[in-house]
PANU-966108 format. One record per residue (C-alpha): residue number from 1; x, y, z; residue in three letters. Coordinates in steps of 0.001 Angstrom, whole numbers, plus 500000, padded with zeros to 6 digits. Example, Ala and Ser with C-alpha at 12.3 -4.5 7.8 and 13.67 -1.06 7.14 Angstrom:
REC   num        X        Y        Z   residu
REC     1   512300   495500   507800      ala
REC     2   513670   498940   507140      ser
This chain:
REC   num        X        Y        Z   residu
REC     1   935646   688451   667702      unk
REC     2   937314   687909   664305      unk
REC     3   935352   686759   661285      unk
REC     4   936824   684085   659026      unk
REC     5   936036   685583   655605      unk
REC     6   936331   682250   653800      unk
REC     7   933716   680691   656063      unk
REC     8   931608   683845   655946      unk
REC     9   931551   683644   652140      unk
REC    10   930225   680075   652313      unk
REC    11   927504   681128   654766      unk
REC    12   926681   684197   652640      unk
REC    13   926064   682078   649529      unk
REC    14   923967   679595   651538      unk
REC    15   921893   682451   652964      unk
REC    16   921409   684037   649526      unk
REC    17   920463   680793   647738      unk
REC    18   918700   679208   650722      unk
REC    19   920275   675879   649785      unk
REC    20   923414   673960   650720      unk
REC    21   923501   672102   647419      unk
REC    22   923078   675193   645236      unk
REC    23   925667   676992   647357      unk
REC    24   928097   674138   646714      unk
REC    25   927498   674421   642957      unk
REC    26   927993   678196   643041      unk
REC    27   931223   677860   645039      unk
REC    28   932450   674770   643150      unk
REC    29   932728   672713   646328      unk
REC    30   930789   669705   647613      unk
REC    31   927622   669986   649692      unk
REC    32   929330   668317   652708      unk
REC    33   932098   670949   652481      unk
REC    34   929442   673690   652563      unk
REC    35   927752   672153   655616      unk
REC    36   931106   671738   657336      unk
REC    37   932016   675371   656620      unk
REC    38   928756   676721   658074      unk
REC    39   929086   674543   661186      unk
REC    40   932681   675686   661686      unk
REC    41   931578   679332   661440      unk
REC    42   928844   678669   664020      unk
REC    43   931420   677060   666289      unk
REC    44   933828   679976   665951      unk
REC    45   931104   682549   666614      unk
REC    46   929437   680374   669254      unk
REC    47   925943   681128   667874      unk
REC    48   923553   679043   665710      unk
REC    49   923062   680540   662258      unk
REC    50   920835   677923   660575      unk
REC    51   917551   676448   661863      unk
REC    52   917854   672672   661800      unk
REC    53   915316   669899   662351      unk
REC    54   911689   670694   661562      unk
REC    55   912440   672899   658524      unk
REC    56   915106   670669   657009      unk
REC    57   913007   669736   653966      unk
REC    58   911825   673266   653141      unk
REC    59   915109   674923   652315      unk
REC    60   917506   676725   654598      unk
REC    61   915976   678907   657290      unk
REC    62   918162   681368   659165      unk
REC    63   918092   681983   662876      unk
REC    64   917722   685552   664104      unk
REC    65   921492   685730   664506      unk
REC    66   921940   684155   661073      unk
REC    67   919653   686744   659449      unk
REC    68   921624   689573   661093      unk
REC    69   924957   688116   659930      unk
REC    70   923555   687556   656415      unk
REC    71   922686   691258   656205      unk
REC    72   926209   692228   657257      unk
REC    73   927730   689733   654819      unk
REC    74   925684   691285   652005      unk
REC    75   927338   694636   652721      unk
REC    76   930811   693125   653129      unk
REC    77   930785   691309   649799      unk
REC    78   929136   694227   648019      unk
REC    79   932127   696313   649115      unk
REC    80   934441   693573   647888      unk
REC    81   932769   693659   644460      unk
REC    82   932963   697458   644372      unk
REC    83   936672   697347   645249      unk
REC    84   937365   694769   642543      unk
REC    85   935417   696755   639951      unk
REC    86   937218   699956   640951      unk
REC    87   940626   698324   640622      unk
REC    88   939653   696780   637285      unk
REC    89   938628   700211   636011      unk
REC    90   941949   701647   637182      unk
REC    91   943953   698882   635544      unk
REC    92   942019   699485   632326      unk
REC    93   942570   703271   632743      unk
REC    94   938848   704024   632834      unk
REC    95   939141   705903   636117      unk
REC    96   941722   707054   638645      unk
REC    97   944009   709961   639435      unk
REC    98   947579   710658   638350      unk
REC    99   949622   712947   640597      unk
REC   100   952573   714504   638806      unk
REC   101   955323   716755   640092      unk
REC   102   957311   719092   637863      unk
REC   103   960004   721682   638346      unk
REC   104   958909   725169   637395      unk
REC   105   960434   725376   633919      unk
REC   106   959131   721959   632880      unk
REC   107   955666   722725   634251      unk
REC   108   955465   726013   632370      unk
REC   109   957067   725112   629031      unk
REC   110   957475   721368   628484      unk
REC   111   954658   719603   630320      unk
REC   112   951395   721176   628980      unk
REC   113   951424   719408   625567      unk
REC   114   951904   716037   627278      unk
REC   115   949077   716735   629708      unk
REC   116   946808   717631   626804      unk
REC   117   947708   714458   624905      unk
REC   118   947198   712294   627994      unk
REC   119   943836   713924   628755      unk
REC   120   942666   713269   625197      unk
REC   121   943721   709638   625399      unk
REC   122   942307   709026   628890      unk
REC   123   939481   711556   629417      unk
REC   124   938198   709900   632612      unk
REC   125   941520   710192   634462      unk
REC   126   941944   713062   636924      unk
REC   127   945270   714875   636523      unk
REC   128   946981   716918   639236      unk
REC   129   950354   718658   638917      unk
REC   130   952460   719961   641787      unk
REC   131   955011   722615   640824      unk
REC   132   958175   723536   642714      unk
REC   133   961931   723537   642410      unk
REC   134   963744   720265   641802      unk
REC   135   964471   719529   645473      unk
REC   136   960899   720244   646565      unk
REC   137   959473   717939   643899      unk
REC   138   961952   715170   644754      unk
REC   139   960955   715384   648426      unk
REC   140   957276   715101   647458      unk
REC   141   958078   711974   645452      unk
REC   142   960007   710428   648346      unk
REC   143   957037   711190   650620      unk
REC   144   954676   709422   648148      unk
REC   145   952713   712653   647712      unk
REC   146   953086   712351   643921      unk
REC   147   953398   709385   641545      unk
REC   148   955979   710648   639054      unk
REC   149   958306   713653   638767      unk
REC   150   959892   715566   635905      unk
REC   151   962856   717679   636977      unk
REC   152   965767   719653   635593      unk
REC   153   968639   717711   637082      unk
REC   154   969487   714325   638625      unk
REC   155   969576   714038   642392      unk
REC   156   972106   712108   644405      unk
REC   157   969558   710079   646356      unk
REC   158   969595   706273   646388      unk
REC   159   965824   706217   646947      unk
REC   160   965194   707727   643516      unk
REC   161   965531   706324   640026      unk
REC   162   966373   708964   637379      unk
REC   163   965851   708374   633659      unk
REC   164   967051   710853   631035      unk
REC   165   964057   712269   629171      unk
REC   166   965305   715052   626894      unk
REC   167   967669   718047   626790      unk
REC   168   966851   721688   627432      unk
REC   169   968903   724477   625819      unk
REC   170   970143   727276   628079      unk
REC   171   971221   730768   627060      unk
REC   172   973161   733521   628787      unk
REC   173   971111   736699   628517      unk
REC   174   971575   740367   629375      unk
REC   175   970113   743817   628710      unk
REC   176   970733   744925   625079      unk
REC   177   973124   747677   626274      unk
REC   178   975205   745357   628465      unk
REC   179   978991   745619   628157      unk
REC   180   979055   741841   627641      unk
REC   181   977681   742361   624128      unk
REC   182   980449   744676   622930      unk
REC   183   982735   741907   621675      unk
REC   184   982378   738585   619905      unk
REC   185   982743   736800   623233      unk
REC   186   982844   738343   626701      unk
REC   187   986112   738169   628614      unk
REC   188   986553   736415   631942      unk
REC   189   987119   739811   633556      unk
REC   190   983793   741117   632233      unk
REC   191   981926   738005   633380      unk
REC   192   983503   738194   636852      unk
REC   193   982570   741854   637170      unk
REC   194   978931   741225   636209      unk
REC   195   976037   740843   638619      unk
REC   196   974650   737337   638141      unk
REC   197   970969   736674   638722      unk
REC   198   970402   733221   640218      unk
REC   199   967494   731029   641207      unk
REC   200   967109   729887   644813      unk
REC   201   969077   726884   646185      unk
REC   202   967398   723611   645207      unk
REC   203   966526   724846   641714      unk
REC   204   967807   722832   638760      unk
REC   205   968526   726075   636888      unk
REC   206   970590   727313   639843      unk
REC   207   972581   724086   639941      unk
REC   208   973435   724078   636233      unk
REC   209   974328   727795   636306      unk
REC   210   976742   727279   639196      unk
REC   211   978260   724286   637385      unk
REC   212   978834   726398   634277      unk
REC   213   980372   729225   636323      unk
REC   214   982801   726790   637957      unk
REC   215   983712   725231   634608      unk
REC   216   984458   728666   633151      unk
REC   217   986305   729748   636335      unk
REC   218   983838   732627   636705      unk
REC   219   983605   734099   640208      unk
REC   220   980848   736739   640140      unk
REC   221   981528   739923   642060      unk
REC   222   977895   739875   643166      unk
REC   223   974855   737600   642876      unk
REC   224   971152   738275   643387      unk
REC   225   968610   735513   644042      unk
REC   226   965118   735556   642574      unk
REC   227   962442   732897   643008      unk
REC   228   961452   732217   639386      unk
REC   229   962917   732144   635897      unk
REC   230   960383   734725   634711      unk
REC   231   961398   737130   637477      unk
REC   232   965048   736706   636516      unk
REC   233   964285   737330   632840      unk
REC   234   962392   740533   633650      unk
REC   235   965140   741700   635989      unk
REC   236   967780   741115   633306      unk
REC   237   965616   743008   630796      unk
REC   238   965786   746154   632946      unk
REC   239   969561   745872   633388      unk
REC   240   969801   744358   636872      unk
REC   241   972293   741721   635821      unk
REC   242   973173   738780   633596      unk
REC   243   971663   735313   633868      unk
REC   244   971573   731876   632330      unk
REC   245   968036   730693   631576      unk
REC   246   966236   728121   629417      unk
REC   247   965794   729299   625831      unk
REC   248   962006   728833   626131      unk
REC   249   961840   731326   628985      unk
REC   250   963622   734153   627171      unk
REC   251   962342   733520   623642      unk
REC   252   959630   736192   623716      unk
REC   253   961770   738874   625379      unk
REC   254   964646   738322   622934      unk
REC   255   962222   738493   620013      unk
REC   256   960961   741830   621314      unk
REC   257   964512   743131   621702      unk
REC   258   964292   743498   625487      unk
REC   259   967004   740891   626022      unk
REC   260   970048   739863   624033      unk
REC   261   971783   736509   624016      unk
REC   262   975357   736716   625281      unk
REC   263   977763   734466   623324      unk
REC   264   978771   731395   625279      unk
REC   265   982342   731914   626624      unk
REC   266   983173   728374   625525      unk
REC   267   981922   727707   622001      unk
REC   268   978942   725416   621606      unk
REC   269   975406   725138   622908      unk
REC   270   974613   725005   626605      unk
REC   271   972426   721964   627196      unk
REC   272   971091   720450   630386      unk
REC   273   969345   717090   630685      unk
REC   274   965782   716772   631938      unk
REC   275   964912   713691   633971      unk
REC   276   961949   711547   634928      unk
REC   277   962156   710565   638595      unk
REC   278   960492   707645   640328      unk
REC   279   960703   706205   643804      unk
REC   280   962951   703179   643320      unk
REC   281   961018   700740   645523      unk
REC   282   957532   701835   644431      unk
REC   283   955856   699660   641758      unk
REC   284   954594   701507   638688      unk
REC   285   950827   701873   638517      unk
REC   286   949064   701435   635145      unk
REC   287   948619   705226   634988      unk
REC   288   952317   705877   635594      unk
REC   289   953242   703323   632916      unk
REC   290   950855   704973   630449      unk
REC   291   952261   708466   631095      unk
REC   292   955851   707267   630828      unk
REC   293   955021   705615   627520      unk
REC   294   953608   708931   626284      unk
REC   295   956827   710714   627322      unk
REC   296   958951   708134   625454      unk
REC   297   956854   708320   622299      unk
REC   298   956840   712127   622162      unk
REC   299   960399   712885   623285      unk
């Protein structure tokens, strides 16, 4: 048995106000329309809801079935009000949850100031951040497990919309006693003979490193994979190999003299773009719009 919610609302107001005329005023419809609505609901449910006849002049009196339905309708429309109030609070950013995804470098070095600013501006909003490599975060976005993603490289996926956010400087680093530091710029032979430390497949840092190696025609004699930028930096600091990492990651170790920056084989800075990803067909929630605005203002 399906309930017609429009008719149920008319009956609910009649039952609450105990009057067809006052119900009509509250609903902005005529009294005959109220009576017709209640009768139609009785017909559809095949049960009488209103006592008629002897009590007609003393206000509306509910049948036993009518009283039971009125109690249910009270709960139904209370839930409706709660849902509307909840959505209003979310639209006004007074409550809700924002699920972000970020690749490891962004999560560790770029994202925290933005999270702090957002939390100050919207203290009632719950923030959650999922961290992984670029491919993992993109898959979480496609699966609607997160609302917005910040990653280290664009992805060739028609389901995703990528917007350039800012650039991240990369540096080639090695142990201070590395042979790569003996000249103004390392030779192609030296770079080919070096052990290169790489992130795992799917990492934005791995992708940009491989792109640079191809552009410079560098074919490493050997590569070693490690699962995080910090692990690579520490491995390079003990002489395991050479690597290309974000400047933020190696800043402290270079300051301490545990790593040295290898001159870029091709003059100029090594920059990679950082992107904001969204699911193309998914509408932006008020929280997502607010966070994106913060990213634009602070970039």
